[in-house]
N, C-alpha and C positions, 0 to 999 in steps of 0.2 A: 503493500501499499504506499508505502513512502516515495517511489516514484512517481504512484497518481500523484500526489501532494503537491509535487515537485514541479512536476511538468505542470499543473493547475497553474502555480504559483507563476511558473517562465512565463504564461500564455497572459495572464491577468498583467503581467506586468509588460510583455510585450503591448498587449493591447492599450497598458496605458502609456507607454513611450510613443506606439503610433498617434493617440488622441494627442500627446504632447506635440508633436513633429507637425501634424497639420493645424493644430493652434498655433505655434510658432510661423507656421507659411502661413496662414490666415492672416496674420498679421502686417507682413509687408507688405508695402506700398501696390504691390500691381495684384493685389488679392482682390476678386470681383465677387462679393457673396453672391448667393442667388437664391430668389426665392421660390419656394415650392410650393404649390397651392394644392391641398387634400379638401378643399372644400365642397366637392361634390361626392369627397368620399364618406360613407356611415360610420359612426361610430361604434364601434365594437362587432363591426364584421370586417373593414378595413383597413380600420386603427386602432388602437388601443392608447388612453390618454389616462395618466396618474398623476395627481397631484403630490410633491415630495416635499420635503425641508421645509413642512409649515405652509405650505401655498405659494413659495415663493420660487422655486423650480417644478418640472416634471417629468415623465418619464414618458416618450413619447414611442410608438410600435408601430410600425407600417412597411410595406415592401415598395422598392423605388430604389433608380438608383443614381450617384452624383450626391448625395446629402452628404456635405461637411460641415466641419465647426466656422463657426460664424455665418453660417448660411441663414436662413428664415424659414420656417414653418408657418402655412395660414390655415388652421382649421377650422371647420363647426360651420354653422348658419351665419354667429352671430362676427364671423373672420377675427378670430381670436387671431395674434400671429406670436411667433415664440423663435427665440433666436435660441441655434445649437451650440455648447457648450461641450457635450462631448458625445461622440457615434461610435457604434460598434454592430459591426455586420454579420451577420451569420454564415455559418458555412451553408448551409440547405437549408432555405433555397435563399440562394447566394445575393439578392437582392433585397433582401427582409435585414432590417435593421431597427436598433434602439436606439434612442439619442436622448440624451438627458439637456433639459433646456431650458430657458432662463422664461418667467410666465413676465412680468413686468417688462415687457419690449415697448418702447414709445414710438 
């Protein structure tokens, strides 16, 4: 079992490193954040939205390509807009992702 625990810790360390590298890239002058429009998607069917950290952040899980740190996601009928702080893609299906987002985006 130690090898499984070790490989799991390495995976999360690698995911954390990749997230930080993406963040640094997003801070460069050439980075242009994208807006991903999920307004036509159905909550609970096409995406899952879960509040976290006392309502200041949330987790969104959905499918789509190209979601990166710094991008914005528009969700729901009220067109709430959320800025991506971290994103992790699933291995299967490869276009499924979970993102930690900032809730109060101006």
